N, C-alpha and C positions, 0 to 999 in steps of 0.2 A: 547409727546410734549411738553411743556412750555411757555408756550402760552407768559409772557412777556418776556423771555428772545427772542422770535420770534420777537418781532412785535418790539423789542428794538433794534435787528438787522434789520427791516425793513424800522423801523422812524427814533431812536434814540430812545435817555432816556426818561420817561415820562416825565419827571420837563420842558424840556424841548418843548414839544407838547404845542400848543396854550393852556392859557385857557376855550378859546367860545368851544371848543372841549374835554378838559377833566367836564366840564360842561354839556353838551349834553350828556355825556357816563355818567355820576354817579347822576345826577341830574336830568335834562330835562323831559318834558313827552317824548311819543314817536309821534310826528302830521309827516305828510309827510319829512315839511320842515326840519325838526333835523334829518331824516332816510334820507335824500339827502344829507347833509352834512356832518351827520359821514361817509356815502357811498361816497361822491367826497372825503374825507381825503384818507380816508383807500383804494381807487380805486388809488391813485394818485400813495399814496406808497408802487405800486404794494402787497398792503397784500390783502392776499388769497381770496374768499368770504368764507368760512366752516370755516376761522378764524375771518374775519371781526364779522362776525353772531355770532359766540362765545362769544368772547368777548362781544358786545354789550347785550347779553341775559346772559348774567355772570355780567356786571358791572351795567345797569340797574337795579335800582329796578319796574317801571313798563313793563318791558319787558318779566314776568314772566308770566303772563296773556295774552299776548298778543302770538295769534301764525303763524301771518301774517308776525315779522319782517326778516325772512328769505326769503324768498320774496318780500318785499318790495325791501329789502339790493341788492336781485339778480335779480331785472329789475332795477333799479341803475345800476347797475352793468354794467346790457346787452346793458341799454340804451348809459352808460358812452365807451363798446367798440363794441361797433357796429357803433357810430361815427367816421367816417373813416376822412368825409374829413377836419377838424376840430382836435385842440390838445384837452389836455384832462386839459378845464380853468377856469370850474366851484371851486365857490368863497366857501373856507374852511376855 
């Protein structure tokens, strides 16, 4: 599966994504708040966790050395999924 066509089918063209999401993917360090924002963006657009993790690991230069990123993204996805009393309204 090619990631770019899949993501563009889920979210739309990359040039239409918010600039701060692109900054978090390509430039920023992997802090918990940055990972939460990226997870909220991907979860809100129904991107599967496995694809979101792979995209983050490929795009972010800091992700290659941090092995817990899939678990952190997964915990945020789980939190969003199991919060069935509220709609997904994370700020991204």
